[in-house]
C-alpha positions in Angstrom: 41.6 279.3 187.0 42.9 281.6 189.6 40.2 282.4 192.1 38.8 285.0 192.4 39.1 285.5 188.7 40.8 288.6 187.3 38.5 291.2 186.1 39.6 291.1 182.4 41.0 288.3 180.3 41.7 287.1 176.8 40.4 283.7 175.6 42.8 281.4 173.7 40.1 281.1 171.0 37.3 283.4 169.8 33.9 282.8 171.4 31.1 284.2 169.2 33.7 286.5 167.4 35.1 287.8 170.6 38.4 287.2 172.5 38.4 289.9 175.1 36.2 289.7 178.1 35.4 291.3 181.4 33.9 289.6 184.5 30.4 290.9 185.5 30.0 288.7 188.6 31.3 285.5 190.0 30.5 283.1 192.9 30.2 279.6 194.3 32.6 277.3 196.2 34.9 274.5 195.3 33.5 272.5 192.3 30.4 274.8 192.0 32.2 278.0 190.9 30.8 280.1 188.2 31.7 283.2 186.3 29.4 285.6 184.3 31.3 287.4 181.5 30.6 289.8 178.8 32.6 290.7 175.7 34.3 294.2 175.9 33.2 295.1 172.3 29.3 295.2 172.8 28.7 294.3 176.5 26.3 291.6 175.5 25.9 289.1 178.3 27.1 285.4 177.7 
């Protein structure tokens, strides 16, 4: 994954019925990187 992540992206497969997501927050270094995303349809956090 490109770092920092792009703010919007499309998953190759659906995740809980969603394919389009936006990045809420991200952080970490090297192998401990993490990304908090939510689907663009209902804004429910994953």
